N, C-alpha and C positions, 0 to 999 in steps of 0.2 A: 220422669226419668227420660233423659234424651237417648235416642237410639242411634248408635254410630253404625255407619255402613262403609264398605270399601268400594273403591272405584270399580272393582270387579263385579259388583252387584248393581249399584245405581250411582250415578254421579249427577252433579248439578250442571249448570251451563258453563262448562269450561273444558279446556284441553289439559290432559294429564300426561306428562312425559313418562315413558315406560321403559323397562329394561327387559322386555321379552325379545322374541326372535324376529328375524327378518323373513320368516316363513309365513305361509298362509295359515290356517287355523291351528292352534295348539292348545294344550291344557293350560288354564289360567291359574296363576298362583296369587298369593296375597299382595295386593298393592294398596297402600293406605291413603285414604281420602283426606282432603283438606276440608271436608264438609260433614255435617251431621244432620239427622232428621229430628224434628220435634215429635212429640206424641201426636196421636190422631185426635182430631176435634170434630164433634158433631153437635152443632148448636141449633140446627133448624130441622124441621120436618117438611116434606113437600105437600102438606095438606092444604096450604093456602095458595099463594101464587107460584110456588115452586120451592126449591131448596136453596136457601141463601146462606152460604158459609163465607160471608164477606169478612175480609181481613180486619177492618176497623172494629167490628163488633167482637170478633174473636180475641183481639188484643185487650179490649175492655174486660171481657169475661174471663180471660186467662192472663192476668198481669205477669209479665216477666217470663212467659213461657214461649214467646215467639220473638226472634231477633228483629232488630230494627229494619234491616234490608234483606229479606229472604232471597235466596239464590234460585229456588225452584219450588214448585208446588206439585203435589200429587193428590188425586181424588180417587176414591173407591166407594162402591156401594157397600152397605153394611154386610152384604153377602160376599164381598171381596172382588166384585167385577169392576173393570175399568169402564169409563164412560163409553168407549168404543165397543166393548163387549156387551154393555147394557143396551147399546143401539140408540143412545139419546143425543139430542142436539144440545150443546152446552153454550150458554150465552157468554159467560166469561170464566176464564181459568188462568189467572196470572198472579204475579207476586206483588201487584199494586192493589187490585180490587179484591182478590181472593177467588172464590168459586161460586158461580151462580148458574143454576139450571132452572129455566122458566117453564111452567106447565104449558103455557100457550104456544111454545115453540115445538112441542112434541106432536106426534101423530094424533089424529082425532080421538078424543075420549081417553087418551093416555097421559098420565101425569109423570113427572120425574120420579126416579128412584130416590131413596133416602141415602145421601152421601155423607162421608166423613172425609176430612182433608188433613194433610200434614205439610210442613214447609221444610225446605233444605236451608241450613244456616252455616255460616263460617264455623270452623272447628273451635275458634276462640270463644264462641258462644256456649260451648258444651261444658260449662262449669269446670274447666280444667281437667276433664276426664282424659284418660288414655286414648289417643286418637286411633288406636288400632281397633279393628272390629272385635266385638265380643264373640265368643264361640258358643255353639249349641252342643249339648250332650247328645248321645244316642237317644233313640226312642225307647221307652220302657212301658211294658204292659204286664203288671203283676196281678191283676184281679179281673174277674169276669162278673157281669151284672146279674148272674143267676141267683145270688143271695139277696142282700139288702140293697145292692146297687154296685157301682163300679168305684172302688176305693183305691186310687193311686196316690196314697198319702206319702208325703216326702220322707217322714221318719222311717217307714218300712223300706222305701226305695233306697235310702242311704245305707241301711243295714244289709239289704240283699245285694247291693251293687257297690261294694267298698271301692272308693277312689274314683268312681265314675261320675260323681256329681259333686260340684263345689259346695262348701259348707253354707254359703249364703248366695243362693241363686238370685239373679237380677230380674228374671222373667220366667214365666211358665207358658207352655203352649200345649194344647190338647187337641187331638184329632181322633175320629173313629178309625177303626182298623181299615175301613174303606177310603179314608182320607178326608172325610168331611169335618167341618167345624161343628161345635155344639149349636151355633146359631142356625146352621144349614139343616141340621136334623131336627131342631126344635126341642131339644131336651132342656129341662130346668136344672141348672147346676147349683149345688149346695155350696161348694167352695172351689175356687181355682186361684191360688195365690202361692207365693214363694215361701210362705211359712208352713202352711198345712199341706200343700200339694193340691190334688184334684179329687173332688168327691161328687159323684152323681148318685142321688138316692132314688130308688124306685118309688118310694112313698110320695115323692114330689111330682111325679109325672101324672099325666092325665089317666083316666080310668082304664084299667086293663092293659097298660103299656109299661114296659121296662126301659131303663136306661140303655143306650147303645154301649157297645164295648169300646173303651177308649185306650189310647196310648198317650203318654206325655213325654215331653222333653223340657230341659231347663237351660236358660241362658246364663253363662258364667263369665267372669272377667277374663280378659285375654291372657292374664297371668296363669290361669288355670289350664289353658291350652298348651299342649306339648311341654308341660313342666316349665312354663315361662319362656318358651321359644318365640320366634319372631312372628307369630301369627297362626293361622289355622294349619292343621296338619295337612299333609299332602296325600293325594290318591295315586295309586299305581295305575298302569294302563289297564284296560279291560282284557279279561282272559275268557276264552271259550274253548275248552278242551274236549267236551263231550256232547253228544246228541242224545235226545230222549228216546231213541229208537229201540234201545234194549230194555233194561229194567227201570230206566229213568235218566235224569240228567245229573251226573256226579262231577262237580267241579271241586274235587278234593284238594285241599291245600298242599298236602305232601306231594301229590303228583304235579301240581302246578309249579311247585318249587323246583322239582327235577327237570321239568320241561322248560322252565324259564329261570335259569340260574342268575342270581343277583338282582332279580327284578321285583322281589317281594321282601319286605323287611323281616327280620327274625321274629318279631312279636307285633303282628298287626294290631291296630287299635280298634278297627271296625271293619265290617264287610258290607258290601252293597251288591245286590243282584238285580239285573234287568233282563227282560226278554230281548231277543235280537231286534224286535220291533220297537223297543224302548219302553215297554210297560213295566211298572213296578210289580212286585209279587202280589200286592193287594189288588192291583188293577187286573192282573191276569187271573186271579182267583184260584191259584193252585194251593194245595196243602203241602207244606214244606217239612221235610223230615229233619234237616239240620241246616243252620245258617249261623255259623259262629267263626271266631278267629282262631279256633283250634283245629276243627275238622274241615272247614270250608263250607261248601253249599251242596246239599243233596236234596233232590226232588225225586220221589219214587212214584212210578206209575201206579203201583198197587194201592197207594193212598188216595188216589183221585176218584172221582165219581165214576160210575159205570161207563166203560168203553171210552174213557177220556184219558189221554196221556198228558204228561207234563209238557209245558212249553219248553222251548230251547232257550237256556239262560247263558248269560255271560256274567262274570263277577269282577269286582276290583276290591282292593284293600286299602284301608287308611293307615298311614305310617307316620311316625314322628318326623318333624320337619328336618331333623338332622339326616334323615335318609334321602331327602330330596336334594338334588343338585350337588351331590358330594359335600353336603354340609352348608350349601348356600341358602339364601333366604327365599328362594322361589323356584318355580319350575325350570327345568332345562329348556333350551330353545330348539325349535325345529327349523331346518333349512327351508328354502323354497321347494316346491314340487318340481321334479325333473322328469321329462319324457323324451328320451333320445332315440328310441327304437320303436318300430311297429312289428306286429306279429305276422306280417305278410310273407316273411321268408320262413325260416325254420323255427323261429322263436321270438320272444320279446326279451331282449337282453339289455337290462339297465345296469350294466356293470359299473362298480364303483371307480375302478381305475380310469375308465373312459369318461365317466361323468366328471371326475376331477380335472382331466385334461381340457374338457369342453367348458368347464365352469370354474376357472381358476379362482381360488380364495373363497369359494362359496360353500365348501364342505369342510368341516373340522378334520384335523389329522386322525383322530380316533373316535369315530361316531359311537354313541352309546346304544343306539337302536335304529332300526329301519322300519318304515311303514310303506306299504304298497296299496294303491287303490286303482280301480279301473277309471277310465276317463269319465265315466258316468257316475262315479262316486262309490261303487260297490267295494266291499272288502274282498279279500281272496276267498274267504269262506262262503260269502254270498254269491260270488261269481262261479264257484264250484270247480275252479281249475286246479290241476295238479302242478305244484311248484317244484322246480328242480333245486333252486337255491334262493334263500332270502336271509342274508346275514350282513353284519357290519364289516366283513372282510371282502367278500366277493361282490356284494350288491344283490340284485334281484334277477333271476332267470326263470322264465316260463317257456318250456319247450313244447312245440306242437305235437311231437311224437308221443309225449306222455299223456295226452288227452284221449278221451274216448273217441270212437270211430267217427271220422269226418268232422271232427270239431277242432277248431284252432284256439289258441290262447286268446284271452281278451287283451285289449291294449291297456297297459298299465303305466302309471306314473309313480315315482317313489320320492320319499324325503327321508332325511336323517336327523336323529336327535343328537344334540351336541351339548357340551358343558356350557353353563351360563356365561362363562368368561368369553365364549365365542360370540355371544349375542351382540348385535350391531351397536346397541347403545353404548356398551363399554368400549367397543372399538372406536366409535365416533368420538368418545371423550379423549381417546389417545391420539387422535388425528384431527386437527382443526380443519383439514380439507374435506372431511366427510360431514354433510349436513345432518343436524339432529332431526329426528322425526318423533312425532307425538301421536298418541291415540285420541280420538274424540271420545265423548261419553258414549254410553250404550243407548241404542234406540230400539224401541219395540212399538211400532206403529200399527201392526196388524196381528190378528189372532187367526188361527187356522180353522175357524168355524165355517168359512165359505169354501172357496176352491182350493185354499191353501194358505200359506203364510208368505205374504208379499212385502218384503222390506226393500223396495226399489229406491235406488239412489236419487233419481229425479224427484220422486215424491217426498223423500226425507229432506231434501234440500229446500223444497218449497215450504214444508211445514216447520223447518228449523233454519230460517235464513241466517247466513253468515257463520253457521256453526260447523259446516263441512266444506273442505277445500274443493276446488273445481275438479281436480284430477287426483283422487286418492291413490296412494301407492299400494295399499293392501286393504282387505276386508277380513273381518273375523266374525264368525257366527257361533253362538253357544245357545243352549236351551235356557229358557227363563227360570225353570224351577231348580235346577241343580248345577248350572254352568257346565254341562257336558259339551265338549267341542262338537260342532255339527258333524265333522267327519267321523266321529266315534259313535254316532247314533245308528249307523247302518241305513240311514234314509238316502234316497236319491234326490238330487237337487237339479232343478231346471236351470237355475242361474246361481253362480257363486263367483261374482266378479266385482272388483273394486270400481269398475266403470259403470256397470249396470245395477249392481246390488245383489241381493239374495232373494231367491224364490224357491220355496218348497211347495210342490203341487200335490194335492191329495191323490190325484189320479195316477201318479207315478209310484206310489207306495204299495207294498203288498197288503198292508192293513187298511189302505185307502184313507189314512189319516196322518197328517204331519204333526210333529210336536211343535210347541210354540217356541220361536227363536227371537233372539235379539242380536243386533249387529253393531259393530263399530268400525271406523275407518282410520287408516293411518295416513297422516298428512305431514308436510313440512311444518316444523314448529313455528308458531307465531312469535 
């Protein structure tokens, strides 16, 4: 089964023209790739000279499953690590030879890890399948392993969750509640397929051990997403209305609606919660009272272990694509960031009327939303300032007199969300005098395991010759796991520049750990 992906996730070696904003980072919506990925292949073990996943042998052993001229190659260890994360020296990794890791190239007495590879192919190779990305369902956890095992069987899941799983899933994925795969925890799995579902039996495990507690999700045709809409559903902005200083953190949907009129669809399809530092509920380890599309999200301090409070959470909701963009097929666009005033006087005044005068044509007539960040990247909540005004009529005003004693406002920049019709690609199509611009593919060259995540332009250009223009117009950074825009993560960035690149340093974060990011650059179209 070929696995289709969107440009918003991974692309091959090409430029893709895009219809997003002329602003710095914004939420990414569905853009459909002209490429697809093959299945994963693992033909060799590193017990001999190394791990040789050479393309010629893979073709012979898998006739018809790899295109004649692959556009890209990706390698991962069986545990899911990239070669860089595994810390190994790779002899070859290209679309001509395939992938070769030699034991003799590694550190003393250390052999290569066991790798699997896949190849990126033209969409025409994908058996005439729909070129839009398939969608994943929500995660389901219907059973605990305290009995005979963990039985996440499909028939029961379909009965208990009517309309939430397609009748013929294309794939299944299982993870423990802490986020690990079955391979990582070492469980023996009885069944994991799209006919039966997922079954882990306690009797199959080693002596005196039980299965871990798993959750599963299913991959469905794109026609199942949004009732046949033009791709994946859209996510709202993140909301954080409460702090856990009282009885807990209550992000109730009814109150969020009142405080954010028109920003949440009438019937959300899913809810997602993250701590302000970016951790999932599982990673934070809190016991959650409620997390659904009816009540919202509630974490009660009384449910936590002794003397422990809930973390501070933010939430967002998944909505039908018809809710996004006033019915358009993708996210609304953000303007550039504007910083016209400093708080050295009485206030930091980023008034909309003055910004319009100073930036003619760069802000739409009726903005849909406003966002403010300090120059160091903090949100208003994180900076702790009292804000006088922040709306799409007046703009943003922070007054020094409203702050605590002897404290001034931080220096803020703002941007505005506009209808997609305002986005520059559509404008450029209407005027031949405006040059078209394109986005590069996504790059993720570093992991935050060391001092941070360093996606420097100079290094990326060396490692990807000819793929990035000399003077990019913009840079965009999102998290690798869920495509959250960097500016929505709450982390502080050392560099966020189309000229220098993107750097998140561990030392700058409250948690002392950056999330893993990928970046892309905006260039004049070739």
